[in-house]
PDB file with one MODEL, atoms N, CA, C and O in Angstrom:
MODEL        1
ATOM      1  N   UNK A   1     -29.646 -16.372-109.780  1.00  0.00           N
ATOM      2  CA  UNK A   1     -30.050 -17.000-108.525  1.00  0.00           C
ATOM      3  C   UNK A   1     -28.782 -16.814-107.569  1.00  0.00           C
ATOM      4  O   UNK A   1     -28.634 -16.034-106.628  1.00  0.00           O
ATOM      5  N   UNK A   2     -28.059 -17.611-108.014  1.00  0.00           N
ATOM      6  CA  UNK A   2     -26.918 -18.087-107.028  1.00  0.00           C
ATOM      7  C   UNK A   2     -26.106 -17.100-106.848  1.00  0.00           C
ATOM      8  O   UNK A   2     -25.568 -17.103-105.741  1.00  0.00           O
ATOM      9  N   UNK A   3     -25.876 -16.405-107.421  1.00  0.00           N
ATOM     10  CA  UNK A   3     -24.764 -15.085-107.354  1.00  0.00           C
ATOM     11  C   UNK A   3     -25.358 -14.239-106.199  1.00  0.00           C
ATOM     12  O   UNK A   3     -24.678 -13.463-105.527  1.00  0.00           O
ATOM     13  N   UNK A   4     -26.745 -14.464-106.018  1.00  0.00           N
ATOM     14  CA  UNK A   4     -27.397 -13.955-105.147  1.00  0.00           C
ATOM     15  C   UNK A   4     -27.358 -14.070-103.751  1.00  0.00           C
ATOM     16  O   UNK A   4     -27.219 -13.245-102.848  1.00  0.00           O
ATOM     17  N   UNK A   5     -27.574 -15.756-103.797  1.00  0.00           N
ATOM     18  CA  UNK A   5     -27.276 -16.228-102.685  1.00  0.00           C
ATOM     19  C   UNK A   5     -25.809 -16.289-102.381  1.00  0.00           C
ATOM     20  O   UNK A   5     -25.506 -16.071-101.208  1.00  0.00           O
ATOM     21  N   UNK A   6     -25.042 -16.493-103.057  1.00  0.00           N
ATOM     22  CA  UNK A   6     -23.400 -16.502-102.459  1.00  0.00           C
ATOM     23  C   UNK A   6     -23.262 -15.064-102.420  1.00  0.00           C
ATOM     24  O   UNK A   6     -22.545 -14.964-101.425  1.00  0.00           O
ATOM     25  N   UNK A   7     -23.394 -14.266-102.691  1.00  0.00           N
ATOM     26  CA  UNK A   7     -23.551 -12.529-102.070  1.00  0.00           C
ATOM     27  C   UNK A   7     -23.611 -12.393-100.595  1.00  0.00           C
ATOM     28  O   UNK A   7     -22.907 -11.867 -99.733  1.00  0.00           O
ATOM     29  N   UNK A   8     -24.915 -13.186-100.637  1.00  0.00           N
ATOM     30  CA  UNK A   8     -25.695 -12.603 -99.203  1.00  0.00           C
ATOM     31  C   UNK A   8     -24.990 -13.777 -97.915  1.00  0.00           C
ATOM     32  O   UNK A   8     -25.176 -13.481 -96.735  1.00  0.00           O
ATOM     33  N   UNK A   9     -24.441 -14.681 -98.159  1.00  0.00           N
ATOM     34  CA  UNK A   9     -23.950 -15.737 -97.675  1.00  0.00           C
ATOM     35  C   UNK A   9     -22.358 -14.704 -97.168  1.00  0.00           C
ATOM     36  O   UNK A   9     -21.982 -14.483 -96.017  1.00  0.00           O
ATOM     37  N   UNK A  10     -21.730 -14.263 -98.409  1.00  0.00           N
ATOM     38  CA  UNK A  10     -20.432 -13.740 -97.970  1.00  0.00           C
ATOM     39  C   UNK A  10     -20.547 -12.617 -97.388  1.00  0.00           C
ATOM     40  O   UNK A  10     -19.683 -12.319 -96.563  1.00  0.00           O
ATOM     41  N   UNK A  11     -21.903 -11.471 -97.724  1.00  0.00           N
ATOM     42  CA  UNK A  11     -21.728 -10.690 -97.557  1.00  0.00           C
ATOM     43  C   UNK A  11     -21.836 -10.213 -95.598  1.00  0.00           C
ATOM     44  O   UNK A  11     -21.497  -9.233 -94.935  1.00  0.00           O
ATOM     45  N   UNK A  12     -22.602 -11.755 -95.253  1.00  0.00           N
ATOM     46  CA  UNK A  12     -22.824 -12.064 -93.754  1.00  0.00           C
ATOM     47  C   UNK A  12     -21.615 -12.175 -93.133  1.00  0.00           C
ATOM     48  O   UNK A  12     -21.421 -11.490 -92.128  1.00  0.00           O
ATOM     49  N   UNK A  13     -20.485 -13.149 -93.673  1.00  0.00           N
ATOM     50  CA  UNK A  13     -19.429 -13.305 -93.208  1.00  0.00           C
ATOM     51  C   UNK A  13     -18.656 -12.245 -92.942  1.00  0.00           C
ATOM     52  O   UNK A  13     -18.035 -12.167 -91.882  1.00  0.00           O
ATOM     53  N   UNK A  14     -18.606 -11.200 -93.991  1.00  0.00           N
ATOM     54  CA  UNK A  14     -17.858 -10.160 -93.934  1.00  0.00           C
ATOM     55  C   UNK A  14     -18.343  -9.660 -93.040  1.00  0.00           C
ATOM     56  O   UNK A  14     -17.596  -9.450 -92.085  1.00  0.00           O
ATOM     57  N   UNK A  15     -19.828  -9.230 -92.917  1.00  0.00           N
ATOM     58  CA  UNK A  15     -20.029  -8.333 -91.632  1.00  0.00           C
ATOM     59  C   UNK A  15     -19.826  -8.830 -90.706  1.00  0.00           C
ATOM     60  O   UNK A  15     -19.565  -7.987 -89.848  1.00  0.00           O
ATOM     61  N   UNK A  16     -19.779 -10.054 -90.243  1.00  0.00           N
ATOM     62  CA  UNK A  16     -19.234 -10.412 -88.796  1.00  0.00           C
ATOM     63  C   UNK A  16     -17.866 -10.309 -88.748  1.00  0.00           C
ATOM     64  O   UNK A  16     -17.313 -10.352 -87.649  1.00  0.00           O
ATOM     65  N   UNK A  17     -17.110 -10.158 -89.943  1.00  0.00           N
ATOM     66  CA  UNK A  17     -15.319  -9.962 -89.555  1.00  0.00           C
ATOM     67  C   UNK A  17     -15.207  -8.873 -89.091  1.00  0.00           C
ATOM     68  O   UNK A  17     -14.757  -8.597 -87.979  1.00  0.00           O
ATOM     69  N   UNK A  18     -15.719  -7.949 -90.126  1.00  0.00           N
ATOM     70  CA  UNK A  18     -15.780  -6.330 -89.886  1.00  0.00           C
ATOM     71  C   UNK A  18     -16.378  -6.180 -88.494  1.00  0.00           C
ATOM     72  O   UNK A  18     -16.011  -5.176 -87.883  1.00  0.00           O
ATOM     73  N   UNK A  19     -17.234  -6.998 -87.881  1.00  0.00           N
ATOM     74  CA  UNK A  19     -17.813  -6.366 -87.114  1.00  0.00           C
ATOM     75  C   UNK A  19     -16.536  -7.233 -85.631  1.00  0.00           C
ATOM     76  O   UNK A  19     -16.495  -6.926 -84.439  1.00  0.00           O
ATOM     77  N   UNK A  20     -16.125  -7.758 -85.992  1.00  0.00           N
ATOM     78  CA  UNK A  20     -15.104  -8.489 -84.774  1.00  0.00           C
ATOM     79  C   UNK A  20     -13.762  -7.197 -84.825  1.00  0.00           C
ATOM     80  O   UNK A  20     -13.122  -6.781 -83.860  1.00  0.00           O
ATOM     81  N   UNK A  21     -13.637  -6.794 -86.231  1.00  0.00           N
ATOM     82  CA  UNK A  21     -12.412  -5.722 -86.040  1.00  0.00           C
ATOM     83  C   UNK A  21     -12.959  -3.964 -85.602  1.00  0.00           C
ATOM     84  O   UNK A  21     -12.284  -3.214 -84.896  1.00  0.00           O
ATOM     85  N   UNK A  22     -14.106  -3.657 -86.126  1.00  0.00           N
ATOM     86  CA  UNK A  22     -14.479  -2.274 -85.391  1.00  0.00           C
ATOM     87  C   UNK A  22     -15.346  -2.540 -84.029  1.00  0.00           C
ATOM     88  O   UNK A  22     -14.944  -1.855 -83.089  1.00  0.00           O
ATOM     89  N   UNK A  23     -16.612  -3.517 -83.686  1.00  0.00           N
ATOM     90  CA  UNK A  23     -17.054  -3.550 -82.769  1.00  0.00           C
ATOM     91  C   UNK A  23     -18.554  -2.439 -83.339  1.00  0.00           C
ATOM     92  O   UNK A  23     -18.926  -2.024 -84.436  1.00  0.00           O
ATOM     93  N   UNK A  24     -19.005  -2.315 -82.074  1.00  0.00           N
ATOM     94  CA  UNK A  24     -20.258  -1.941 -81.989  1.00  0.00           C
ATOM     95  C   UNK A  24     -20.321  -0.258 -82.017  1.00  0.00           C
ATOM     96  O   UNK A  24     -20.305   0.414 -80.986  1.00  0.00           O
ATOM     97  N   UNK A  25     -20.377   0.159 -83.019  1.00  0.00           N
ATOM     98  CA  UNK A  25     -20.207   1.362 -83.672  1.00  0.00           C
ATOM     99  C   UNK A  25     -21.579   2.175 -84.332  1.00  0.00           C
ATOM    100  O   UNK A  25     -21.391   3.190 -85.002  1.00  0.00           O
ATOM    101  N   UNK A  26     -22.727   1.746 -84.135  1.00  0.00           N
ATOM    102  CA  UNK A  26     -24.010   2.137 -84.513  1.00  0.00           C
ATOM    103  C   UNK A  26     -25.131   2.030 -83.167  1.00  0.00           C
ATOM    104  O   UNK A  26     -25.346   1.223 -82.263  1.00  0.00           O
ATOM    105  N   UNK A  27     -25.617   3.172 -83.558  1.00  0.00           N
ATOM    106  CA  UNK A  27     -25.490   4.323 -84.382  1.00  0.00           C
ATOM    107  C   UNK A  27     -24.724   5.318 -83.675  1.00  0.00           C
ATOM    108  O   UNK A  27     -24.521   5.642 -82.505  1.00  0.00           O
ATOM    109  N   UNK A  28     -24.314   5.743 -85.037  1.00  0.00           N
ATOM    110  CA  UNK A  28     -23.280   6.873 -84.344  1.00  0.00           C
ATOM    111  C   UNK A  28     -23.451   8.050 -83.860  1.00  0.00           C
ATOM    112  O   UNK A  28     -24.350   8.752 -84.322  1.00  0.00           O
ATOM    113  N   UNK A  29     -22.672   8.491 -82.886  1.00  0.00           N
ATOM    114  CA  UNK A  29     -22.667   9.701 -82.295  1.00  0.00           C
ATOM    115  C   UNK A  29     -23.691   9.748 -81.055  1.00  0.00           C
ATOM    116  O   UNK A  29     -24.093  10.758 -80.477  1.00  0.00           O
ATOM    117  N   UNK A  30     -24.002   8.448 -80.800  1.00  0.00           N
ATOM    118  CA  UNK A  30     -24.842   8.246 -79.312  1.00  0.00           C
ATOM    119  C   UNK A  30     -24.586   7.529 -78.735  1.00  0.00           C
ATOM    120  O   UNK A  30     -24.125   6.483 -79.191  1.00  0.00           O
ATOM    121  N   UNK A  31     -24.756   7.735 -77.482  1.00  0.00           N
ATOM    122  CA  UNK A  31     -24.171   7.182 -76.269  1.00  0.00           C
ATOM    123  C   UNK A  31     -24.220   5.756 -75.933  1.00  0.00           C
ATOM    124  O   UNK A  31     -23.318   5.100 -75.411  1.00  0.00           O
ATOM    125  N   UNK A  32     -25.932   5.167 -76.467  1.00  0.00           N
ATOM    126  CA  UNK A  32     -26.238   4.112 -76.402  1.00  0.00           C
ATOM    127  C   UNK A  32     -26.498   3.578 -77.883  1.00  0.00           C
ATOM    128  O   UNK A  32     -27.130   4.068 -78.819  1.00  0.00           O
ATOM    129  N   UNK A  33     -25.783   2.402 -77.748  1.00  0.00           N
ATOM    130  CA  UNK A  33     -25.418   1.813 -79.067  1.00  0.00           C
ATOM    131  C   UNK A  33     -26.402  -0.051 -79.322  1.00  0.00           C
ATOM    132  O   UNK A  33     -26.992  -0.800 -78.543  1.00  0.00           O
ATOM    133  N   UNK A  34     -26.184  -0.080 -80.383  1.00  0.00           N
ATOM    134  CA  UNK A  34     -27.194  -1.257 -80.668  1.00  0.00           C
ATOM    135  C   UNK A  34     -26.698  -2.329 -80.137  1.00  0.00           C
ATOM    136  O   UNK A  34     -25.505  -2.404 -79.841  1.00  0.00           O
ATOM    137  N   UNK A  35     -27.585  -3.338 -79.940  1.00  0.00           N
ATOM    138  CA  UNK A  35     -26.925  -4.823 -79.342  1.00  0.00           C
ATOM    139  C   UNK A  35     -26.278  -5.380 -80.644  1.00  0.00           C
ATOM    140  O   UNK A  35     -26.779  -5.106 -81.735  1.00  0.00           O
ATOM    141  N   UNK A  36     -25.483  -5.939 -80.568  1.00  0.00           N
ATOM    142  CA  UNK A  36     -24.135  -6.845 -81.702  1.00  0.00           C
ATOM    143  C   UNK A  36     -24.741  -7.050 -82.870  1.00  0.00           C
ATOM    144  O   UNK A  36     -24.503  -6.528 -83.959  1.00  0.00           O
ATOM    145  N   UNK A  37     -25.996  -8.299 -82.402  1.00  0.00           N
ATOM    146  CA  UNK A  37     -26.304  -8.973 -83.719  1.00  0.00           C
ATOM    147  C   UNK A  37     -26.966  -7.758 -84.847  1.00  0.00           C
ATOM    148  O   UNK A  37     -27.027  -7.889 -86.069  1.00  0.00           O
ATOM    149  N   UNK A  38     -27.516  -6.336 -83.877  1.00  0.00           N
ATOM    150  CA  UNK A  38     -28.076  -5.343 -84.808  1.00  0.00           C
ATOM    151  C   UNK A  38     -26.806  -4.730 -85.768  1.00  0.00           C
ATOM    152  O   UNK A  38     -26.759  -4.409 -86.955  1.00  0.00           O
ATOM    153  N   UNK A  39     -26.158  -4.727 -85.059  1.00  0.00           N
ATOM    154  CA  UNK A  39     -24.241  -4.178 -85.872  1.00  0.00           C
ATOM    155  C   UNK A  39     -24.068  -5.239 -86.893  1.00  0.00           C
ATOM    156  O   UNK A  39     -23.864  -4.924 -88.065  1.00  0.00           O
ATOM    157  N   UNK A  40     -24.132  -6.383 -86.548  1.00  0.00           N
ATOM    158  CA  UNK A  40     -23.964  -7.301 -87.683  1.00  0.00           C
ATOM    159  C   UNK A  40     -24.752  -7.222 -88.916  1.00  0.00           C
ATOM    160  O   UNK A  40     -24.310  -6.998 -90.043  1.00  0.00           O
ATOM    161  N   UNK A  41     -26.214  -7.475 -88.508  1.00  0.00           N
ATOM    162  CA  UNK A  41     -26.712  -7.078 -90.038  1.00  0.00           C
ATOM    163  C   UNK A  41     -26.474  -5.979 -90.520  1.00  0.00           C
ATOM    164  O   UNK A  41     -26.247  -6.115 -91.722  1.00  0.00           O
ATOM    165  N   UNK A  42     -26.393  -4.730 -90.129  1.00  0.00           N
ATOM    166  CA  UNK A  42     -26.017  -3.676 -90.485  1.00  0.00           C
ATOM    167  C   UNK A  42     -24.586  -3.613 -91.164  1.00  0.00           C
ATOM    168  O   UNK A  42     -24.470  -2.959 -92.200  1.00  0.00           O
ATOM    169  N   UNK A  43     -23.662  -4.166 -90.705  1.00  0.00           N
ATOM    170  CA  UNK A  43     -22.562  -4.142 -91.576  1.00  0.00           C
ATOM    171  C   UNK A  43     -22.936  -5.252 -92.778  1.00  0.00           C
ATOM    172  O   UNK A  43     -22.709  -4.798 -93.899  1.00  0.00           O
ATOM    173  N   UNK A  44     -23.359  -6.344 -92.763  1.00  0.00           N
ATOM    174  CA  UNK A  44     -23.565  -7.560 -93.683  1.00  0.00           C
ATOM    175  C   UNK A  44     -24.418  -6.330 -94.842  1.00  0.00           C
ATOM    176  O   UNK A  44     -24.015  -6.190 -95.996  1.00  0.00           O
ATOM    177  N   UNK A  45     -25.622  -5.525 -94.277  1.00  0.00           N
ATOM    178  CA  UNK A  45     -26.241  -4.704 -94.966  1.00  0.00           C
ATOM    179  C   UNK A  45     -25.198  -3.657 -96.179  1.00  0.00           C
ATOM    180  O   UNK A  45     -25.400  -3.605 -97.392  1.00  0.00           O
ATOM    181  N   UNK A  46     -24.382  -3.104 -95.610  1.00  0.00           N
ATOM    182  CA  UNK A  46     -23.879  -2.234 -95.793  1.00  0.00           C
ATOM    183  C   UNK A  46     -22.762  -3.081 -97.155  1.00  0.00           C
ATOM    184  O   UNK A  46     -22.485  -2.793 -98.319  1.00  0.00           O
ATOM    185  N   UNK A  47     -22.439  -4.052 -96.346  1.00  0.00           N
ATOM    186  CA  UNK A  47     -21.210  -4.881 -97.852  1.00  0.00           C
ATOM    187  C   UNK A  47     -21.753  -5.732 -98.686  1.00  0.00           C
ATOM    188  O   UNK A  47     -21.097  -6.420 -99.468  1.00  0.00           O
ATOM    189  N   UNK A  48     -23.137  -5.750 -98.568  1.00  0.00           N
ATOM    190  CA  UNK A  48     -23.790  -6.470 -99.494  1.00  0.00           C
ATOM    191  C   UNK A  48     -23.767  -6.403-101.138  1.00  0.00           C
ATOM    192  O   UNK A  48     -23.641  -7.288-101.984  1.00  0.00           O
ATOM    193  N   UNK A  49     -23.971  -4.761-101.247  1.00  0.00           N
ATOM    194  CA  UNK A  49     -23.934  -4.449-102.929  1.00  0.00           C
ATOM    195  C   UNK A  49     -22.175  -4.578-103.414  1.00  0.00           C
ATOM    196  O   UNK A  49     -22.028  -5.274-104.418  1.00  0.00           O
ATOM    197  N   UNK A  50     -21.238  -4.160-102.989  1.00  0.00           N
ATOM    198  CA  UNK A  50     -20.138  -4.384-103.199  1.00  0.00           C
ATOM    199  C   UNK A  50     -19.737  -5.945-102.856  1.00  0.00           C
ATOM    200  O   UNK A  50     -18.668  -6.491-103.128  1.00  0.00           O
ATOM    201  N   UNK A  51     -20.361  -6.261-102.488  1.00  0.00           N
ATOM    202  CA  UNK A  51     -19.697  -7.983-102.381  1.00  0.00           C
ATOM    203  C   UNK A  51     -20.543  -8.663-103.431  1.00  0.00           C
ATOM    204  O   UNK A  51     -20.263  -9.810-103.780  1.00  0.00           O
ATOM    205  N   UNK A  52     -21.774  -7.877-104.058  1.00  0.00           N
ATOM    206  CA  UNK A  52     -22.503  -8.740-105.141  1.00  0.00           C
ATOM    207  C   UNK A  52     -21.644  -8.165-106.229  1.00  0.00           C
ATOM    208  O   UNK A  52     -21.044  -8.827-107.076  1.00  0.00           O
ATOM    209  N   UNK A  53     -21.650  -6.826-106.110  1.00  0.00           N
ATOM    210  CA  UNK A  53     -20.867  -6.246-107.488  1.00  0.00           C
ATOM    211  C   UNK A  53     -19.497  -7.094-107.883  1.00  0.00           C
ATOM    212  O   UNK A  53     -19.169  -7.516-108.992  1.00  0.00           O
ATOM    213  N   UNK A  54     -18.872  -7.194-106.735  1.00  0.00           N
ATOM    214  CA  UNK A  54     -17.376  -8.114-107.407  1.00  0.00           C
ATOM    215  C   UNK A  54     -17.605  -9.342-107.662  1.00  0.00           C
ATOM    216  O   UNK A  54     -16.794  -9.829-108.449  1.00  0.00           O
ATOM    217  N   UNK A  55     -18.677 -10.261-107.166  1.00  0.00           N
ATOM    218  CA  UNK A  55     -18.682 -11.397-107.630  1.00  0.00           C
ATOM    219  C   UNK A  55     -19.285 -11.530-108.988  1.00  0.00           C
ATOM    220  O   UNK A  55     -18.870 -12.397-109.758  1.00  0.00           O
ATOM    221  N   UNK A  56     -20.423 -10.559-109.379  1.00  0.00           N
ATOM    222  CA  UNK A  56     -21.008 -10.362-110.636  1.00  0.00           C
ATOM    223  C   UNK A  56     -19.863 -10.408-111.492  1.00  0.00           C
ATOM    224  O   UNK A  56     -19.544 -11.486-111.995  1.00  0.00           O
ATOM    225  N   UNK A  57     -19.065  -9.147-111.769  1.00  0.00           N
ATOM    226  CA  UNK A  57     -17.943  -8.652-112.490  1.00  0.00           C
ATOM    227  C   UNK A  57     -16.323 -10.122-112.249  1.00  0.00           C
ATOM    228  O   UNK A  57     -15.268 -10.079-112.882  1.00  0.00           O
ATOM    229  N   UNK A  58     -16.551 -10.774-111.603  1.00  0.00           N
ATOM    230  CA  UNK A  58     -15.144 -11.931-111.492  1.00  0.00           C
ATOM    231  C   UNK A  58     -15.826 -13.096-112.219  1.00  0.00           C
ATOM    232  O   UNK A  58     -15.103 -13.777-112.946  1.00  0.00           O
ATOM    233  N   UNK A  59     -17.281 -13.450-112.105  1.00  0.00           N
ATOM    234  CA  UNK A  59     -17.539 -14.764-112.404  1.00  0.00           C
ATOM    235  C   UNK A  59     -18.426 -13.941-113.917  1.00  0.00           C
ATOM    236  O   UNK A  59     -18.986 -14.641-114.761  1.00  0.00           O
TER     237      UNK A  59
ENDMDL
END
């Protein structure tokens, strides 16, 4: 349970950092972009599984 909570928190932080670097990219190939919060959530969801796997194999 602790690994899941830690990975969710770290993926939210990583999603925010990625959003600061890449900005509003979603949806791709459309002129109208989503609000920043939707992009941060999307980045966090994309990074959740890799973050969980890294934490799982390190600890």
